[in-house]
N, CA, C and O atoms as CSV, one atom per row, in Angstrom:
chain,resi,resn,atom,element,x,y,z
A,1,HIS,N,N,-28.597,-34.063,28.161
A,1,HIS,CA,C,-28.169,-34.456,27.111
A,1,HIS,C,C,-26.540,-34.508,26.993
A,1,HIS,O,O,-25.903,-33.624,27.567
A,2,ALA,N,N,-25.989,-35.321,26.408
A,2,ALA,CA,C,-24.587,-35.357,25.699
A,2,ALA,C,C,-24.179,-35.115,24.515
A,2,ALA,O,O,-24.486,-35.860,23.584
A,3,SER,N,N,-23.297,-33.857,24.326
A,3,SER,CA,C,-23.338,-33.802,22.782
A,3,SER,C,C,-22.195,-34.684,22.210
A,3,SER,O,O,-21.279,-34.877,23.008
A,4,ARG,N,N,-22.134,-34.956,21.628
A,4,ARG,CA,C,-21.156,-36.043,20.742
A,4,ARG,C,C,-20.244,-35.352,19.812
A,4,ARG,O,O,-20.639,-34.471,19.048
A,5,GLU,N,N,-19.020,-35.758,19.881
A,5,GLU,CA,C,-18.200,-35.105,18.978
A,5,GLU,C,C,-17.020,-36.570,19.110
A,5,GLU,O,O,-16.792,-37.258,20.105
A,6,SER,N,N,-16.360,-36.697,17.525
A,6,SER,CA,C,-15.461,-37.341,17.043
A,6,SER,C,C,-14.105,-36.933,16.808
A,6,SER,O,O,-13.711,-36.004,16.103
A,7,LEU,N,N,-13.414,-37.790,17.524
A,7,LEU,CA,C,-12.007,-37.821,16.942
A,7,LEU,C,C,-11.522,-38.812,16.761
A,7,LEU,O,O,-11.184,-39.475,17.742
A,8,THR,N,N,-11.286,-39.322,15.396
A,8,THR,CA,C,-10.529,-40.470,15.069
A,8,THR,C,C,-9.243,-40.237,14.540
A,8,THR,O,O,-8.924,-39.336,13.764
A,9,VAL,N,N,-8.376,-41.309,15.124
A,9,VAL,CA,C,-7.049,-41.391,14.320
A,9,VAL,C,C,-6.617,-42.448,13.645
A,9,VAL,O,O,-6.718,-43.569,14.145
A,10,LYS,N,N,-6.052,-42.249,12.365
A,10,LYS,CA,C,-5.731,-43.324,11.721
A,10,LYS,C,C,-4.487,-43.565,11.801
A,10,LYS,O,O,-3.644,-42.782,11.360
A,11,VAL,N,N,-4.164,-44.837,12.454
A,11,VAL,CA,C,-2.420,-45.292,12.681
A,11,VAL,C,C,-1.879,-46.190,11.406
A,11,VAL,O,O,-2.531,-47.018,10.770
A,12,GLU,N,N,-0.970,-45.931,11.277
A,12,GLU,CA,C,-0.298,-46.517,10.012
A,12,GLU,C,C,1.044,-47.226,10.794
A,12,GLU,O,O,1.933,-46.431,11.097
A,13,VAL,N,N,1.219,-48.402,11.080
A,13,VAL,CA,C,2.685,-48.468,12.101
A,13,VAL,C,C,3.549,-49.460,11.319
A,13,VAL,O,O,3.132,-50.408,10.653
A,14,TYR,N,N,5.187,-48.982,11.561
A,14,TYR,CA,C,5.692,-49.789,10.831
A,14,TYR,C,C,6.910,-50.538,11.743
A,14,TYR,O,O,7.668,-49.836,12.413
A,15,GLU,N,N,7.021,-51.774,11.724
A,15,GLU,CA,C,7.630,-52.505,12.652
A,15,GLU,C,C,8.958,-51.785,12.762
A,15,GLU,O,O,9.550,-51.242,11.830
A,16,GLY,N,N,9.460,-51.875,14.396
A,16,GLY,CA,C,10.895,-51.247,14.571
A,16,GLY,C,C,11.332,-49.997,15.342
A,16,GLY,O,O,12.412,-49.624,15.800
A,17,GLU,N,N,9.603,-49.288,15.305
A,17,GLU,CA,C,9.890,-48.248,15.892
A,17,GLU,C,C,9.764,-48.282,17.105
A,17,GLU,O,O,9.239,-49.240,17.672
A,18,GLN,N,N,10.176,-47.352,17.656
A,18,GLN,CA,C,9.615,-47.921,19.399
A,18,GLN,C,C,8.295,-47.099,20.124
A,18,GLN,O,O,7.769,-47.852,20.943
A,19,SER,N,N,8.016,-46.555,20.095
A,19,SER,CA,C,6.634,-45.942,20.062
A,19,SER,C,C,6.056,-45.240,19.083
A,19,SER,O,O,6.739,-44.787,18.165
A,20,VAL,N,N,4.519,-45.030,19.157
A,20,VAL,CA,C,4.043,-44.230,18.509
A,20,VAL,C,C,3.026,-43.478,19.143
A,20,VAL,O,O,2.355,-44.069,19.989
A,21,VAL,N,N,2.690,-41.854,18.811
A,21,VAL,CA,C,1.717,-41.036,19.846
A,21,VAL,C,C,0.494,-40.641,19.202
A,21,VAL,O,O,0.563,-39.727,18.380
A,22,LEU,N,N,-0.743,-41.246,19.471
A,22,LEU,CA,C,-1.558,-40.860,18.688
A,22,LEU,C,C,-2.475,-39.723,19.497
A,22,LEU,O,O,-3.283,-40.102,20.344
A,23,PRO,N,N,-2.292,-38.204,19.166
A,23,PRO,CA,C,-2.942,-37.401,19.634
A,23,PRO,C,C,-4.300,-37.256,19.776
A,23,PRO,O,O,-5.121,-37.646,18.946
A,24,CYS,N,N,-4.588,-36.631,20.950
A,24,CYS,CA,C,-6.178,-35.753,21.309
A,24,CYS,C,C,-6.099,-35.012,22.379
A,24,CYS,O,O,-5.550,-35.202,23.464
A,25,GLN,N,N,-6.746,-34.087,21.927
A,25,GLN,CA,C,-6.763,-32.747,22.973
A,25,GLN,C,C,-8.017,-32.192,23.190
A,25,GLN,O,O,-8.744,-31.871,22.250
A,26,TYR,N,N,-8.367,-32.035,24.507
A,26,TYR,CA,C,-10.084,-31.315,24.495
A,26,TYR,C,C,-9.669,-29.672,24.793
A,26,TYR,O,O,-8.692,-29.385,25.484
A,27,ARG,N,N,-10.368,-28.866,24.303
A,27,ARG,CA,C,-9.677,-27.408,24.592
A,27,ARG,C,C,-11.005,-26.405,25.562
A,27,ARG,O,O,-11.002,-25.254,25.999
A,28,GLN,N,N,-11.960,-27.445,25.589
A,28,GLN,CA,C,-12.943,-27.173,26.039
A,28,GLN,C,C,-12.902,-27.165,27.499
A,28,GLN,O,O,-12.481,-28.268,27.844
A,29,VAL,N,N,-13.232,-26.168,28.883
A,29,VAL,CA,C,-13.573,-26.335,30.145
A,29,VAL,C,C,-13.226,-27.753,30.738
A,29,VAL,O,O,-14.076,-28.531,30.305
A,30,LEU,N,N,-12.352,-28.393,31.529
A,30,LEU,CA,C,-12.322,-29.669,32.106
A,30,LEU,C,C,-12.791,-29.352,33.549
A,30,LEU,O,O,-12.055,-28.905,34.428
A,31,GLU,N,N,-13.826,-29.577,33.654
A,31,GLU,CA,C,-14.457,-29.525,35.379
A,31,GLU,C,C,-14.747,-31.282,35.614
A,31,GLU,O,O,-14.155,-32.019,36.402
A,32,ASN,N,N,-15.788,-31.620,34.705
A,32,ASN,CA,C,-16.136,-33.140,35.329
A,32,ASN,C,C,-15.992,-34.515,34.519
A,32,ASN,O,O,-16.848,-35.357,34.247
A,33,ILE,N,N,-14.694,-34.463,34.240
A,33,ILE,CA,C,-14.819,-35.539,32.891
A,33,ILE,C,C,-14.036,-36.624,34.482
A,33,ILE,O,O,-13.307,-36.457,35.459
A,34,LEU,N,N,-15.054,-37.995,33.607
A,34,LEU,CA,C,-14.511,-38.886,34.858
A,34,LEU,C,C,-13.533,-39.622,34.325
A,34,LEU,O,O,-12.540,-40.018,34.934
A,35,THR,N,N,-13.852,-39.862,32.923
A,35,THR,CA,C,-12.986,-40.963,31.847
A,35,THR,C,C,-12.743,-40.874,30.482
A,35,THR,O,O,-13.615,-40.531,29.685
A,36,VAL,N,N,-11.341,-41.230,30.096
A,36,VAL,CA,C,-10.914,-40.892,29.051
A,36,VAL,C,C,-11.032,-42.594,28.537
A,36,VAL,O,O,-11.155,-43.445,29.418
A,37,LYS,N,N,-10.989,-42.982,27.185
A,37,LYS,CA,C,-10.988,-43.940,26.598
A,37,LYS,C,C,-11.080,-44.272,24.994
A,37,LYS,O,O,-11.831,-44.192,24.022
A,38,TRP,N,N,-9.460,-44.808,25.515
A,38,TRP,CA,C,-9.099,-44.771,23.458
A,38,TRP,C,C,-9.952,-46.100,23.040
A,38,TRP,O,O,-10.068,-46.931,23.940
A,39,SER,N,N,-10.403,-46.323,22.115
A,39,SER,CA,C,-10.863,-47.713,21.494
A,39,SER,C,C,-10.529,-47.795,20.010
A,39,SER,O,O,-10.459,-46.807,19.279
A,40,ARG,N,N,-10.375,-48.763,19.714
A,40,ARG,CA,C,-10.843,-49.870,18.251
A,40,ARG,C,C,-11.808,-50.511,18.181
A,40,ARG,O,O,-12.144,-51.337,19.029
A,41,TYR,N,N,-12.489,-50.214,17.041
A,41,TYR,CA,C,-14.076,-50.469,17.057
A,41,TYR,C,C,-13.997,-52.129,16.424
A,41,TYR,O,O,-14.845,-52.977,16.703
A,42,ASP,N,N,-12.780,-52.381,15.511
A,42,ASP,CA,C,-12.894,-53.565,14.677
A,42,ASP,C,C,-12.299,-54.257,15.738
A,42,ASP,O,O,-11.917,-55.280,15.170
A,43,LEU,N,N,-11.786,-54.420,17.596
A,43,LEU,CA,C,-11.490,-55.269,17.795
A,43,LEU,C,C,-12.541,-56.003,18.724
A,43,LEU,O,O,-13.654,-55.696,18.298
A,44,ASN,N,N,-12.650,-56.841,19.812
A,44,ASN,CA,C,-13.655,-57.215,20.678
A,44,ASN,C,C,-12.402,-57.772,21.766
A,44,ASN,O,O,-11.630,-58.584,21.258
A,45,PRO,N,N,-12.119,-57.361,23.362
A,45,PRO,CA,C,-13.009,-56.170,23.315
A,45,PRO,C,C,-12.422,-54.628,22.838
A,45,PRO,O,O,-11.241,-54.529,23.170
A,46,ASN,N,N,-12.877,-53.540,22.225
A,46,ASN,CA,C,-12.408,-52.501,21.695
A,46,ASN,C,C,-11.501,-51.792,22.633
A,46,ASN,O,O,-10.611,-51.084,22.161
A,47,THR,N,N,-11.633,-51.906,23.822
A,47,THR,CA,C,-10.839,-50.716,24.750
A,47,THR,C,C,-9.298,-50.964,24.787
A,47,THR,O,O,-8.838,-51.978,25.312
A,48,VAL,N,N,-8.588,-50.092,24.264
A,48,VAL,CA,C,-7.144,-49.967,24.081
A,48,VAL,C,C,-6.461,-49.188,24.824
A,48,VAL,O,O,-5.245,-49.346,24.934
A,49,HIS,N,N,-7.192,-48.108,25.528
A,49,HIS,CA,C,-6.809,-47.792,27.267
A,49,HIS,C,C,-7.777,-46.871,28.154
A,49,HIS,O,O,-8.232,-45.898,27.553
A,50,GLN,N,N,-8.082,-46.998,29.214
A,50,GLN,CA,C,-9.110,-46.308,29.649
A,50,GLN,C,C,-8.606,-45.894,30.473
A,50,GLN,O,O,-7.899,-46.738,31.025
A,51,GLN,N,N,-8.559,-44.562,31.098
A,51,GLN,CA,C,-8.102,-43.876,32.312
A,51,GLN,C,C,-9.229,-42.867,32.869
A,51,GLN,O,O,-9.882,-42.018,32.262
A,52,GLN,N,N,-9.240,-43.280,34.365
A,52,GLN,CA,C,-9.953,-42.486,35.380
A,52,GLN,C,C,-9.394,-41.497,36.318
A,52,GLN,O,O,-9.207,-40.317,36.023
A,53,GLU,N,N,-9.092,-42.122,37.662
A,53,GLU,CA,C,-8.038,-40.960,38.110
A,53,GLU,C,C,-6.911,-42.059,37.996
A,53,GLU,O,O,-6.195,-41.699,38.931
A,54,GLY,N,N,-6.405,-42.962,37.556
A,54,GLY,CA,C,-5.300,-43.693,37.444
A,54,GLY,C,C,-5.770,-44.657,36.355
A,54,GLY,O,O,-6.972,-44.524,36.124
A,55,ASP,N,N,-5.293,-45.386,35.783
A,55,ASP,CA,C,-4.958,-46.257,34.314
A,55,ASP,C,C,-5.911,-47.407,34.736
A,55,ASP,O,O,-5.519,-48.243,35.551
A,56,ASP,N,N,-7.295,-47.473,34.137
A,56,ASP,CA,C,-8.206,-48.543,34.533
A,56,ASP,C,C,-8.690,-49.363,32.962
A,56,ASP,O,O,-9.488,-49.161,32.047
A,57,LEU,N,N,-7.499,-50.524,33.401
A,57,LEU,CA,C,-7.008,-51.474,32.524
A,57,LEU,C,C,-7.735,-52.732,32.320
A,57,LEU,O,O,-7.541,-53.526,31.400
A,58,HIS,N,N,-8.715,-52.848,33.405
A,58,HIS,CA,C,-9.741,-54.484,33.381
A,58,HIS,C,C,-10.341,-54.423,32.042
A,58,HIS,O,O,-9.957,-55.337,31.313
A,59,SER,N,N,-10.987,-53.786,31.632
A,59,SER,CA,C,-11.321,-53.855,30.296
A,59,SER,C,C,-10.300,-54.095,28.989
A,59,SER,O,O,-10.727,-54.423,27.882
A,60,GLN,N,N,-9.237,-53.934,29.217
A,60,GLN,CA,C,-8.162,-53.356,27.929
A,60,GLN,C,C,-8.177,-54.541,27.432
A,60,GLN,O,O,-8.334,-55.540,28.134
A,61,ASN,N,N,-7.978,-54.581,25.869
A,61,ASN,CA,C,-7.930,-55.984,24.734
A,61,ASN,C,C,-6.688,-56.301,25.494
A,61,ASN,O,O,-6.002,-55.495,26.123
A,62,GLN,N,N,-6.500,-57.517,25.362
A,62,GLN,CA,C,-4.976,-58.408,26.066
A,62,GLN,C,C,-3.922,-57.895,24.805
A,62,GLN,O,O,-2.733,-57.704,25.057
A,63,LEU,N,N,-4.446,-57.704,23.509
A,63,LEU,CA,C,-3.094,-57.098,22.842
A,63,LEU,C,C,-2.380,-56.057,22.727
A,63,LEU,O,O,-1.500,-55.802,21.905
A,64,PHE,N,N,-2.938,-55.228,23.905
A,64,PHE,CA,C,-2.224,-53.768,24.154
A,64,PHE,C,C,-1.500,-53.944,25.505
A,64,PHE,O,O,-0.508,-53.253,25.738
A,65,LYS,N,N,-1.934,-54.801,26.362
A,65,LYS,CA,C,-1.067,-55.192,27.474
A,65,LYS,C,C,-0.255,-54.774,27.818
A,65,LYS,O,O,0.541,-55.199,26.981
A,66,GLY,N,N,0.714,-53.777,28.928
A,66,GLY,CA,C,1.491,-53.411,28.784
A,66,GLY,C,C,2.055,-52.488,27.984
A,66,GLY,O,O,3.169,-52.091,28.324
A,67,ARG,N,N,1.533,-52.011,26.934
A,67,ARG,CA,C,2.326,-51.319,25.704
A,67,ARG,C,C,1.619,-49.794,25.720
A,67,ARG,O,O,2.189,-48.962,25.014
A,68,THR,N,N,0.437,-49.354,26.456
A,68,THR,CA,C,0.167,-48.456,26.371
A,68,THR,C,C,0.347,-47.342,27.719
A,68,THR,O,O,0.549,-47.656,28.892
A,69,SER,N,N,0.201,-45.932,27.135
A,69,SER,CA,C,0.266,-44.832,28.844
A,69,SER,C,C,-0.418,-43.761,28.255
A,69,SER,O,O,-0.804,-43.690,27.089
A,70,MET,N,N,-0.547,-42.879,29.208
A,70,MET,CA,C,-1.417,-41.581,29.205
A,70,MET,C,C,-0.540,-40.996,30.174
A,70,MET,O,O,0.231,-41.525,30.975
A,71,THR,N,N,-1.017,-38.902,29.764
A,71,THR,CA,C,-0.550,-38.404,30.915
A,71,THR,C,C,-1.699,-37.966,31.726
A,71,THR,O,O,-2.792,-37.897,31.164
A,72,PRO,N,N,-1.610,-37.700,32.808
A,72,PRO,CA,C,-2.659,-37.191,33.821
A,72,PRO,C,C,-4.032,-36.652,33.208
A,72,PRO,O,O,-3.891,-36.246,32.055
A,73,LEU,N,N,-4.750,-36.599,33.490
A,73,LEU,CA,C,-6.476,-36.012,32.735
A,73,LEU,C,C,-6.229,-34.832,32.939
A,73,LEU,O,O,-6.398,-34.038,32.014
A,74,ASP,N,N,-5.761,-34.380,34.202
A,74,ASP,CA,C,-5.748,-32.629,34.474
A,74,ASP,C,C,-5.249,-31.799,33.430
A,74,ASP,O,O,-5.542,-30.624,33.209
A,75,SER,N,N,-4.056,-32.922,32.498
A,75,SER,CA,C,-3.673,-32.172,31.932
A,75,SER,C,C,-3.878,-31.561,30.592
A,75,SER,O,O,-3.045,-30.910,29.960
A,76,GLY,N,N,-5.165,-31.873,30.219
A,76,GLY,CA,C,-5.858,-31.801,29.153
A,76,GLY,C,C,-5.335,-32.496,27.822
A,76,GLY,O,O,-5.879,-32.477,26.718
A,77,ASP,N,N,-4.238,-33.068,28.168
A,77,ASP,CA,C,-3.818,-33.694,26.935
A,77,ASP,C,C,-3.961,-34.937,26.803
A,77,ASP,O,O,-3.205,-35.456,27.625
A,78,PHE,N,N,-4.866,-36.234,25.852
A,78,PHE,CA,C,-5.135,-37.064,26.402
A,78,PHE,C,C,-4.490,-38.148,25.468
A,78,PHE,O,O,-4.846,-39.321,25.359
A,79,ASN,N,N,-3.307,-37.409,24.716
A,79,ASN,CA,C,-2.331,-38.582,23.872
A,79,ASN,C,C,-2.334,-40.058,24.344
A,79,ASN,O,O,-2.479,-40.319,25.538
A,80,LEU,N,N,-2.181,-40.979,23.450
A,80,LEU,CA,C,-1.894,-42.098,23.672
A,80,LEU,C,C,-0.577,-42.406,23.342
A,80,LEU,O,O,-0.155,-42.106,22.226
A,81,THR,N,N,0.370,-43.154,24.438
A,81,THR,CA,C,1.557,-43.426,23.693
A,81,THR,C,C,1.227,-44.960,23.791
A,81,THR,O,O,0.674,-45.527,24.735
A,82,LEU,N,N,1.679,-45.510,22.625
A,82,LEU,CA,C,1.464,-47.034,22.127
A,82,LEU,C,C,3.197,-47.589,21.854
A,82,LEU,O,O,3.878,-47.235,20.892
A,83,LYS,N,N,3.595,-48.400,22.817
A,83,LYS,CA,C,4.696,-48.566,22.751
A,83,LYS,C,C,5.151,-50.352,21.943
A,83,LYS,O,O,4.503,-51.391,22.072
A,84,LYS,N,N,6.058,-50.206,21.390
A,84,LYS,CA,C,6.604,-51.414,20.965
A,84,LYS,C,C,5.273,-51.798,19.588
A,84,LYS,O,O,4.612,-52.833,19.505
A,85,PRO,N,N,5.222,-50.643,18.701
A,85,PRO,CA,C,4.232,-50.998,17.999
A,85,PRO,C,C,4.658,-52.498,16.634
A,85,PRO,O,O,5.739,-52.903,16.205
A,86,LYS,N,N,2.888,-53.019,16.277
A,86,LYS,CA,C,3.233,-54.211,15.365
A,86,LYS,C,C,2.801,-53.680,14.416
A,86,LYS,O,O,2.490,-52.489,14.442
A,87,LEU,N,N,2.676,-54.440,13.344
A,87,LEU,CA,C,2.039,-54.124,12.018
A,87,LEU,C,C,0.337,-54.635,12.558
A,87,LEU,O,O,-0.514,-53.816,12.210
A,88,SER,N,N,0.014,-55.350,13.017
A,88,SER,CA,C,-1.237,-55.347,13.405
A,88,SER,C,C,-1.735,-54.414,14.400
A,88,SER,O,O,-2.846,-54.650,14.874
A,89,ASP,N,N,-1.155,-53.492,14.753
A,89,ASP,CA,C,-1.685,-52.317,15.193
A,89,ASP,C,C,-2.037,-51.144,14.491
A,89,ASP,O,O,-2.260,-50.147,15.177
A,90,SER,N,N,-2.143,-51.051,13.149
A,90,SER,CA,C,-2.378,-50.369,12.003
A,90,SER,C,C,-4.031,-50.396,11.899
A,90,SER,O,O,-4.641,-51.375,11.470
A,91,GLY,N,N,-4.712,-49.091,12.387
A,91,GLY,CA,C,-5.989,-49.081,12.087
A,91,GLY,C,C,-6.555,-47.725,12.672
A,91,GLY,O,O,-5.813,-46.791,12.975
A,92,ASN,N,N,-7.951,-47.692,12.809
A,92,ASN,CA,C,-8.614,-46.236,13.272
A,92,ASN,C,C,-8.643,-46.577,14.631
A,92,ASN,O,O,-8.766,-47.737,15.024
A,93,TYR,N,N,-8.520,-45.476,15.447
A,93,TYR,CA,C,-8.700,-45.372,16.884
A,93,TYR,C,C,-9.401,-44.286,17.073
A,93,TYR,O,O,-9.250,-43.310,16.337
A,94,THR,N,N,-10.335,-44.299,18.161
A,94,THR,CA,C,-10.989,-43.236,18.197
A,94,THR,C,C,-11.192,-43.107,20.256
A,94,THR,O,O,-11.377,-43.977,21.107
A,95,CYS,N,N,-10.990,-41.162,20.368
A,95,CYS,CA,C,-10.706,-40.880,21.971
A,95,CYS,C,C,-12.070,-40.366,22.256
A,95,CYS,O,O,-12.940,-39.905,21.517
A,96,SER,N,N,-12.008,-40.592,23.640
A,96,SER,CA,C,-14.092,-40.498,23.601
A,96,SER,C,C,-13.437,-39.872,25.664
A,96,SER,O,O,-12.547,-40.289,26.405
A,97,ILE,N,N,-14.343,-38.913,25.779
A,97,ILE,CA,C,-14.534,-38.716,27.423
A,97,ILE,C,C,-16.079,-38.658,27.692
A,97,ILE,O,O,-17.102,-38.403,27.056
A,98,ILE,N,N,-15.736,-39.009,28.906
A,98,ILE,CA,C,-17.078,-39.619,29.634
A,98,ILE,C,C,-17.421,-38.410,30.584
A,98,ILE,O,O,-16.333,-37.985,30.973
A,99,ASP,N,N,-18.419,-37.677,31.123
A,99,ASP,CA,C,-18.338,-37.302,32.081
A,99,ASP,C,C,-19.552,-37.294,32.625
A,99,ASP,O,O,-20.145,-38.371,32.553
A,100,ASP,N,N,-20.145,-36.352,33.185
A,100,ASP,CA,C,-21.046,-36.580,34.235
A,100,ASP,C,C,-22.822,-36.116,33.052
A,100,ASP,O,O,-24.031,-36.209,33.264
A,101,GLU,N,N,-22.148,-35.742,32.134
A,101,GLU,CA,C,-23.539,-35.647,31.317
A,101,GLU,C,C,-23.478,-36.816,30.096
A,101,GLU,O,O,-24.394,-36.884,29.278
A,102,GLY,N,N,-22.462,-37.614,30.053
A,102,GLY,CA,C,-22.246,-38.723,28.733
A,102,GLY,C,C,-21.035,-38.573,28.129
A,102,GLY,O,O,-20.358,-37.548,28.195
A,103,GLU,N,N,-20.700,-39.716,27.453
A,103,GLU,CA,C,-19.947,-39.982,26.451
A,103,GLU,C,C,-19.885,-38.845,25.434
A,103,GLU,O,O,-20.963,-38.481,24.965
A,104,LYS,N,N,-18.570,-38.126,24.957
A,104,LYS,CA,C,-18.709,-37.217,24.103
A,104,LYS,C,C,-17.396,-37.970,23.350
A,104,LYS,O,O,-16.439,-38.337,24.031
A,105,LYS,N,N,-17.434,-38.167,21.899
A,105,LYS,CA,C,-15.789,-38.986,21.269
A,105,LYS,C,C,-15.684,-37.719,20.587
A,105,LYS,O,O,-16.629,-37.225,19.972
A,106,LEU,N,N,-14.444,-37.141,20.698
A,106,LEU,CA,C,-13.367,-36.643,20.715
A,106,LEU,C,C,-12.698,-36.555,19.035
A,106,LEU,O,O,-11.584,-36.069,18.839
């Protein structure tokens, strides 16, 4: 069974900023992390950014195309950088990790 933890970041965006960083860190042992996913559940599709061994953006919402980046997963730092934020980017973002036991929301 997968334990579920939740990290939801509320983002308020001001026009004209170069970028905004959404924080997400995981302090437990990282052995079998397969995927980290940032989501915004008021959008369809809800994927803001997904990373496995590299960026996996085939299911990314087109509103974020070319505007998101993450550091490599082995850093334990899953912060999402959102470039050229718009007022419409304001909202609640959820950081989740998916390992071989299932999905955990941080």
